[in-house]
ROGU-239916 format. One record per atom (N, C-alpha, C): x, y, z. Coordinates in steps of 0.1 Angstrom, whole numbers, plus 5000, padded with zeros to 4 digits. Atoms other than C-alpha are relative to their C-alpha. Layout:
N
XYZ
...
REM end
This chain:
536
500650084987
916719541729
498950004982
500750045010
914119351701
498450095000
501349925002
910419561692
499049895014
501150054994
908319321707
500349985019
499549954981
910419321744
500150125001
500149834993
910519701746
498749995001
501750004994
906519701741
499949965009
500650074992
906119451764
500950075016
499649924989
908619671789
499250105004
500349824999
907720021782
498350024999
501049955005
904019981767
500150074991
500649955010
902320081736
500350145002
499849835000
901820431750
500850095006
498849964994
904720501763
501150044988
499050075006
906820341733
500650164994
499649925006
907120671714
501150145004
499549944989
907620911741
501450005006
498550014995
910520751755
500850014984
499149995017
912120721713
500650114999
500049955002
911821041710
500550165016
499749924989
912621221743
499650144997
501049884995
911821561759
501250104999
499349864995
914921811756
499950074988
500249875008
914722121741
500750034989
499750075011
915322141704
499549904991
500750155008
914021791697
498950005001
501650005002
910421831701
499550135011
500649904996
908022061710
498749925007
500550054992
906222011741
498550014998
501450045003
902322011752
499950185002
500049895004
900522331751
500650135014
499349924993
902122531782
501050044998
498649985007
905422531765
499350074989
500449925010
903622641736
499450164999
501049844990
902222971756
501750075002
498949944996
905822991770
500450104988
499349935014
907423091732
499750054994
500749955011
904823221715
499449964987
500450045009
903623201685
501249964990
499050035010
905523041652
500050164989
500349895016
906423301625
499849934990
500650075014
905223261590
501649934994
498750095010
908323141573
500649895008
499550134994
909322941598
498849874996
500950144999
906322701593
499749994982
499950025019
907022731551
498650064997
500849965009
904122971547
500850134991
499049915009
905023271520
500050085007
499749934996
906723521531
500250144990
500049895012
906523901516
500750105007
499349904995
908424191522
499250065015
500649974994
906124331546
499549935016
500150084986
906024061571
501150035014
499049964990
907424101606
500249875003
499850144995
909023841621
499850005015
500249954985
907723821660
501049985006
498750034995
910523781685
499349905011
500650134992
908623451699
500649875001
499650125000
909823101698
500949984984
499650055011
912222941675
500549835000
499850145001
911822571662
501649974994
499150025010
915122491656
500449894996
500250145007
914822181649
499449974989
500750015011
912622251623
500850104992
499549875010
914222581609
501549934993
499350095005
917122331605
500249934984
499950115011
915722161578
499750104985
500249925014
915722471554
498649964991
501550005004
911822461546
499550104993
500949875004
911122801540
500250044988
500049965015
911122981504
499950165001
500149875002
911623331493
498950034994
501750015001
907823521489
500150024983
499850015015
908823571452
500149914991
499750105006
909723251443
498249964992
501650065008
906823071416
500549854998
499750075002
909122751419
499449885004
501250114990
907622421422
500949915006
499550094995
908322201451
499249855006
501050064998
907421871451
499050014988
501150025010
905321901420
498950125001
501649924994
903122161438
500150154999
499849874995
902922541432
499850095011
499749884984
903722811460
499250075001
500949825001
902223131444
499750004988
499949955014
901023291415
499249924996
500550045007
898722991402
499249975008
500750054996
895422911406
499649894997
500750145002
894122571412
498649985003
501650034999
890722631418
499549995009
501049974983
888522561451
501349915005
498950134988
890722411482
499649854999
500650104998
888522111476
500849914987
499750065017
889922061437
501449985005
498950035005
893122121449
500449905011
499150134987
893421881483
499849874992
499850195011
892021571456
501450024991
498950035012
895021671434
501449995009
499050004992
897321701463
499949875005
500150164997
896021331474
500149924988
499750155016
896421181441
501450015003
498150015002
900221311439
500449945013
499150104987
900821191478
500149854999
500650115005
899120871464
501149924994
498950065013
901820831435
501249995008
498550044998
904820941448
500450125017
500249914989
906421081484
501550114996
498949914999
908721381476
501050065015
499550014984
911021561503
498650125006
501149914996
908121851503
498649954997
501649995000
904421801512
499750085007
500649934998
901721971515
498649965011
501250014992
898721991542
499049984991
500950005006
895821891524
498450105003
501049904992
893522061552
500050164993
499649914999
895222371550
501650114985
499249995009
897422361520
501250074999
498349944996
901022441538
500549914999
498850134997
904122251541
499649965016
499850104987
904321981566
501250005004
499050034991
907121961590
500750005014
500350034988
905921901618
499649835002
500750104998
905421541633
499549995014
500650044988
902521451660
500749885004
499550154999
903721161679
499049975012
501050044994
900521121699
499049944988
501250065011
898221081668
500849934987
499350145014
900920941641
499850084989
500549965015
900421221616
500950135000
498949885003
902221491600
498950144996
501149884998
901221891607
500750114995
499349875002
901922191594
499450135007
500049874991
901922551611
498549995008
501550014993
897922581615
499749885005
500250104991
897522231625
500650005009
499049994983
900122241653
499750125010
500849904992
898322571666
498349975000
501350054998
894722381665
499649905009
500650054989
892822311694
500549805002
499850135003
893221971680
501049905009
498550074998
897121881688
500550125012
499249924987
897222151719
500649955008
498750054993
898621911742
500749894994
499250145008
900021651723
501950064995
498449995002
903921591717
500550054985
500350035014
905021701685
502050044994
499049985003
908421681670
500750064983
500049935014
910321851637
500249844991
500150105008
910021571607
501449904999
498550045002
913621531605
500049905009
499450124991
914121391636
498949905002
501250115002
910821181637
500349894990
499650095004
912221031609
501049935001
499150035000
915320941618
500049855012
500050114992
914020781648
499149874999
500550095004
911620581634
500549924986
498650055005
914220481607
500549915007
499550094991
916020331634
499549875008
501350074996
913020161651
499749864990
500650065012
911820031616
501449934997
499250075008
915319901607
500349885011
499750074990
915719711642
498949914994
500950105001
912219551634
499849884986
499350095010
913319451603
500749934999
499450145000
915719251610
499249925008
500650104997
914019081634
498849894996
501250055008
911219011608
501049934987
498950085009
914118861587
500249855006
499450134992
915318631614
498349905000
501350035002
911618541617
499849904989
500650005013
910918491584
500649894997
499250105006
913918211580
499349895011
500750134992
912518031607
498949925002
500849995003
909318051597
500149894988
499750085008
910317861564
500949895007
499450094995
912417641583
499149905002
501150094991
909317501601
499249944992
501150055010
907317481573
500749874989
499250105008
909817281552
499849895010
500250064991
909617061582
498949935001
501550075000
906116991583
499649954982
500350065007
905916941550
500749854995
499350154996
908616641553
499749945009
501150064989
906416521583
499049954992
501250125010
903616441555
500349914995
499550155008
905716241537
500349945006
499650114990
907216041565
498749955008
501150074992
903815971581
499349924991
500750085009
902515831552
501049854996
499750135000
905215571548
500149935010
499850084985
905315531586
499049935002
501450104999
901415431580
500149874993
499850135003
902215171556
501049905007
499050124997
905215031570
498749945016
500850064984
902515021606
499349874993
501050085005
899614871583
500749844995
499050115007
902314621563
500249895020
499250084989
903514501603
498449965008
501150064994
899614441616
499949894995
500550145009
898814231588
500749905002
498950094998
902214051591
499549915015
500150094989
901413971629
498849924999
501650074992
897613871630
500549884983
499250135008
899313581598
500349975003
499750134986
901213461625
499649965007
500950064988
899313441648
498849854997
500850045008
896813281624
500849834999
499050095002
899713041613
500249915013
499950064991
900812961649
498649895000
501250054994
897212891659
499849814989
500550125010
896312641629
501049895000
499150125002
899812471630
500649925012
500050064990
900012411664
498749915009
501150014990
896612271677
499949874992
499850125002
896111911676
499849934993
500750055014
895711771642
500649874999
500250134999
896811431655
498550015000
501550004994
893311471672
498949994984
500849965011
891811561639
500549894991
499950085011
893411281620
499449865011
500950114997
892211051646
498150025002
501749975001
888611171642
499349964988
500150055013
888811041606
498649974995
501650084999
885910831611
499350045010
501049954990
884211031637
499950154991
500349915006
882411301613
500150155010
500649874983
880811491649
501550075001
499049944993
884111541664
500950084990
499749935009
886011641634
499750144992
501149865002
883411891624
500050125011
499849944982
884112051661
501550004998
499149994999
887312101654
500750114987
500149925011
887112241621
499350125003
500549874992
884712511637
500950055007
498949894991
887312621661
501050084990
498749905005
889912711635
499850074991
500949895006
886812891615
499650155005
500549944987
885913051648
501250125001
498649954993
889713141657
500350094984
500149955018
890013301615
499350115005
500849864999
887113521620
500250105008
499649904989
888413661654
501450074996
499049905000
891713761643
499750084984
500349905014
890313891606
499250125008
501349924991
887614091631
500950105008
499149934990
890514201651
501150114994
499549945012
892714291624
499750164993
500549875005
890414511606
499950085007
499949864990
889814721635
500750035002
498349934998
893414781641
500250094989
500249855010
893414901607
499950104997
500749894997
890715091611
500550115008
499649924990
892115271640
501250074992
498849955004
895415331619
499550094992
499949925011
893915481591
499350135006
500649904995
891415691612
501650105003
498249964991
894915811633
500850064989
499049915007
896815911601
499150104989
501049875009
893716121582
500050105011
500349864989
893416351617
502050014999
498849955002
897616341614
500150124985
499749945019
897716461575
499250105006
500949864997
894916701586
500450085012
499449954996
896316851610
501850084996
498549935010
900116881592
499350104988
500649915008
897917031564
499650165006
500149834997
896317321584
501250085007
498149985000
900317361599
500150054987
499249945011
901417441567
499150084994
500549935007
898317641553
500450145010
500049904988
899017851590
501450104998
498649934995
902517901585
500250084983
499850005014
902417951545
499450174994
500949854998
899818281553
501050045009
499149934993
902418361580
501150064994
498749995005
905618361559
499650124990
500549885005
903318581534
499850145004
500149884993
902318831559
501750105004
499149944998
906018851568
500850074992
499149965012
907318881536
499850164997
500849925001
904919151528
500250115009
500249914990
905619331562
501850064997
498250025007
909519291549
500250134989
499849935013
908919471518
499950155007
500849874994
906919781535
501350055008
498949964994
909819801559
500950094997
498449965011
912519811534
500050134996
500449825004
910620131519
500550095009
500149934989
910120281549
501450075002
498549954998
913920261556
500950074988
499449965014
914720401519
500250185006
499449865001
915620791511
499150065004
501349924995
912320961515
499750025014
501149954984
911721131550
499149955003
501549964990
908321171552
499049884991
500850155002
907620811536
500249925010
499850084986
908920691568
499049995011
500849994993
906620851589
498649994995
501249995007
903720821564
499549885008
500850174996
901220511584
501349965013
499150034989
904020481608
499649935010
500550054982
901920391641
499449884994
500950135013
899620131610
501649915006
498950125002
903319961608
500849955008
499450054991
904319951642
499149885005
501050114994
901119751655
499949874992
499650085009
901319541621
501049935002
498950054999
904819461630
499649905014
500550034980
903819381668
499349874994
500850085001
901419181660
500849854995
499250075008
903618971632
500449905010
499250024995
906018931658
500049935015
500450154989
904318771686
499249934996
500550145001
902718531668
500949895005
499250094998
904118231680
499649854989
499750115008
905617931659
500349915002
499950144989
905117601663
499449904989
500750135006
904717251648
498549965003
500750124996
901717021646
500549915008
500650094986
900816811679
499749884990
501250095008
900116481658
500749875010
499850134991
899616131675
500749934993
498950075006
902415881674
499249864996
500850115009
901015581650
500249885012
499950124991
902515351675
498549955009
500750044990
900015381700
498249914993
501150135005
897515161675
500849875000
499750134999
898814861693
499049895002
500750165001
898414511683
500449965014
500350064986
897214381718
499949805000
500250204999
897214001729
501149954994
499050105004
899713731725
499349875001
500550125004
899213391712
500549915012
499250094988
899713141743
500949924994
499150115007
901512901717
501750075005
498849934999
904513141722
500149975012
499350064987
905113001757
500249864997
499950135004
904712651742
501549994991
498750085007
907912681718
501350155009
499349884993
909612971747
501549875003
498950105001
913312801747
501250105011
499349984991
916012821775
501350044999
498149895010
918813091757
500949975013
498849954990
921813091777
501150074990
498749905008
925013331767
501449945000
498850065000
928113251753
501550085005
498649904995
931213381772
501350034992
498750035012
933513311741
500150124992
500649855013
931313651724
500150085009
500349894996
931113841755
501150114999
499249874994
932614201757
501150005011
499449994981
935214251785
499450085007
500849904992
933014511798
498449945003
501650094993
930214241804
500349895008
500250144989
930014021837
499049884998
501350124996
927913661834
499649985009
500550074986
926313531859
500349834998
499850155003
927513151865
498749904995
500950105008
924313001850
499950084986
499249955018
925513231815
497850074998
501049975003
921813381823
499450155001
500249884996
922313721831
501250064996
499049935001
924614001823
500350165006
499849904993
925614331837
501550084995
498649925003
928314641831
500750005008
499049914990
931114721849
500850094993
499649925005
933115031845
501350004992
498450015001
936914891837
499749814990
499950155011
937514571806
500549875015
499350144992
938114241825
500949954993
498750025005
941114061817
499549834991
501150145008
939413751794
501349964988
499450095004
941413511773
499150104984
500249995019
941413591729
499149984995
500850085003
938913501712
499550114985
500449935010
937813571675
498550025002
501049985000
934613551683
499450125013
500349884996
934413821707
499850134998
499849854995
933014171711
500950085000
498949934996
935514421707
499250185004
500949864997
933214761703
499350005003
501049944992
930114721720
499849915010
500450114988
928914551751
498849874998
500750055008
927514301732
500349845002
499750164998
927113881737
498649944997
500950095010
925513601713
499449905012
500750164993
923013291730
500949964992
499350155006
924712961726
499049944991
500950055008
921712851708
500350054988
500149995014
921712841673
498849944989
501450115001
918512781653
500050054983
500150005015
918612721613
498249984997
501350075007
914712621607
498949995017
500750034984
911812611634
499450165001
500549884991
910012891656
500049995017
499549994988
911412991686
499650115007
500349884989
910613231714
500850035010
499249974987
912813371743
499150145010
499949834994
912313681767
501250005012
498549934994
914713871784
499150135013
500449924987
914114091818
501350144993
499149895002
914914481811
500050145006
500449894993
913614631839
501950075006
498850024993
917514661851
500650084989
499149935011
918714861819
499050134994
500249885002
918615211806
499950014985
500050025010
919515141771
500549854994
499950095007
919614821754
499449914987
500750095012
919214571721
500049854998
500150155000
917814251714
499649974984
500050095016
917514051684
500449864997
499450165005
919113751660
500850084992
498949945012
922413791642
500349864990
499650175002
923813541620
501249985007
499050084990
926413331634
501150044990
498949925011
928913451605
499950145005
500249884997
928413841614
501150015004
498850024991
931414011624
499850105014
500049974984
932514101661
500050135002
499049874996
934514421652
499150124998
500349905003
932014621642
499150065015
500949974988
929714851669
499150065000
501849955007
926814961650
500149874990
500550115009
924714691627
500550044986
499549995014
926114641592
498550034991
501549995009
924014741560
500249874995
500250175013
924514341548
498949945011
501550075000
921114261567
500349855010
499650054991
922914051592
499750015014
500849924989
921114191618
498950054999
500949924996
918014231631
499350065015
499749954987
917614461661
498850075005
500449964996
915214611685
500350075012
499449964993
916614881705
499350135008
500549944991
915315041737
501050095008
499249924989
916415361755
498950095009
501449934993
914515501787
501150125006
499849894998
915115871791
498950065011
500849994989
913115981824
498949884998
501350134999
909815771826
499549974981
500649995010
909415801784
500949874995
498650105011
910915461765
500150034985
499949985018
911815541726
500749864998
499850145006
912015221706
500750004986
499750015021
914215181672
499949884995
499250095007
914914961651
500549974990
498950005011
917014811624
499949834996
499949955007
917014731598
498750034994
499149915002
916615011584
499950065016
500149914988
917315231615
499050115000
501249915002
914415421623
498750025016
500549964995
912315541651
498749955002
501050075003
909415291655
498849985013
501049994988
907515361692
500650075007
499649924990
907315601719
499049925011
500649994986
906015501756
500150035012
499849904990
905415681785
499849885015
500750064988
905815401810
501149895001
498750114997
908815131825
499249864993
500650125006
908914811802
501349925014
499750074989
909914521823
500649864989
499850165006
909714181801
500250054985
500149965019
910814231761
499749834998
499650175008
909813861743
500549994982
499650015018
911413791705
499549854997
501250105011
909513531683
501450024987
499249985007
911713441660
499249854988
500250105010
910313211628
501050004985
499049975012
913113121602
499749994989
500450035012
911512991576
498950134991
500749895005
908913331571
501650085002
499149835002
911913581580
499250105011
500649894988
909713701607
500950045014
499950014983
910613811644
499150104999
501049904993
908713991666
500150045014
499349964990
909214201696
498650035009
501549964992
906014211723
500750065013
500250004985
905814401759
499649915003
501050144992
905014071778
499250075012
501149914990
903614321809
498850044996
501649925006
900914491789
499449894989
500150055014
900914191759
499650054988
499749915017
901514391729
501050014994
498849955012
903414431700
500550125002
498549884997
906614651701
500050014985
499650005012
907314591668
500449894990
499450155002
908314311642
500350054984
499649965013
909914241608
499349894991
500750105004
908414041582
501249994983
499150015010
910113891552
501449974996
498449965000
913813921562
500749864993
499550125009
916513721543
501249965005
498550034991
919513551564
500349894992
499750145008
922213311550
500349965016
500150124992
922613031577
499750035013
500650014984
922213021615
500050125003
500349904990
920913261636
500150015015
499550034983
921713331672
499250095010
500449914988
920313531702
500850134998
498249864993
922313891708
499050095008
500849894986
921814121739
501050094998
499149875002
923714461738
499550095014
500449874990
923914721766
500850154993
499349895007
925615061763
501250025010
498349954991
929415091775
500050105005
500749924986
929315291802
501550134998
499649885007
931215661793
501150065016
499149964984
933515701829
498949995011
500449994986
930515721852
499649865005
500450124988
929115431873
498849964989
501650035005
926615221853
499749835000
500450164996
924914931866
498949924995
501350035011
922414841835
500749845000
499950135002
922114441835
498649954994
501250115009
919814211813
500149885004
499650184999
918813841821
498949944993
500850095006
917213581805
498649965005
500550104993
914213431814
499949845000
500050175003
913413051820
498550014998
501050035003
910712921801
499049915014
501050044991
907612811822
500249845005
499750165000
908012391833
498949954991
501450095006
904512321825
499650074985
500149955010
905112501790
499649914990
500350095012
904912201768
498549945004
501150044996
901512111787
498750084996
500849935005
899912401771
498749954991
501150035009
896712351754
499450124994
500449905003
895212581729
498750024995
500850025008
891812701719
499750154996
500049865006
890713031699
499350085008
500749854990
889113201730
501849995011
498849994995
892613121748
501350054992
498649995003
895313171725
500350174995
499949864998
895213551727
499750065014
500049974987
894813571763
501050075003
REM end
């Protein structure tokens, strides 16, 4: 069981008693047990033994005596660098200071009590300190649980080793999360630049649409009417000013959100770096404690347990940042309705898993392939179909109902692109937006290059696709919310472009996904445009 789980189960106050147990010979009990077995002989507690000493028939400390920590009375040797007899070291205070200094420098197998200058060979479980014989009999420890140092060291060494293993595991996890946070800092800078370019290109295309689709014939008719011509020019200037303000406002929101995300990631980086440093220090400390010296294990053992517990209980998690796609470009030019095309599906290109409607405006999946005529234009490995229409110039717009599909792809493809690939190739012959519904959240991916571009917590109904052949610009819109999902700019294609539609081929389960192409409004050619209405 891991240390933190053990603490939660047993409680910190019971931890050490549960580890040490209460069997005879394994530890000394409380005061009433001391009274039963009598007093400790001086030789057992490491006191100098003289020929006149008489061992009383009292209790024996089996676990302590087995440590062989006693010395003959006439010994003048030095144990642990501390003279035992016949050496005058000055006052007890001076000797205590010398002993303390030596304790700080090194931990030999024999240590002496600073208070009583006797060999320590017992350990108080309650106070987490080493005891000599006199400390053991004092009132301060009279009701405490006490055991031999060798036994206590063995238990702590085992416990520290388990904690050490867990600390090392958590250290690796912390390093991995830190690396992820540093990678995210680089990624969001790139994402912010991509969104900035997307916002700027969208407002440029909106302005171009408005200016080029306005009734310039009226301007020519007004060549001899300066007042009317001035009114039209003022409309264009007003529209340009409005778009510029909207663009700057959206870019400022993006900049603020990018700074907020970067600050969160930097705070997370600093917090994780500090936690890693603490884990490394604690690991080194416990590795030393698990070394060869018995008393080193017990020195400040309680403090080590508490600090280890604190580190193990700290949660490691990534910073929660805001998706930059929330900086939506809202509004759609009403000129898109003027450009909307009545796109139909080409049955010669449809994958055998796709069933097309009679009017060639909708498609749905079936679980088994249809028996269809062979065609070099047919898609083989993906549930894909092309539109009949082919575009080489101009501007075009179409809408697709995706409400009954959980996974779909929309976009444009070169007419000469391969029909035998399951995924878009790297040659740039396709531009796609991919939507995936998981629960109530929609995730959008774009290609090229393949990357996640948006996450929305709402159902999609219609997706609008706008193509400007001359500028290589493709935009995808959420028609219901009248907002931009994603766009490509300055793409280069070779040859004619055709609309592309794709669903996910079922894998043994029933799949009723379907897509439908929306018909353009009958009155689309009669739409009039003004600076105020074009962004409605």
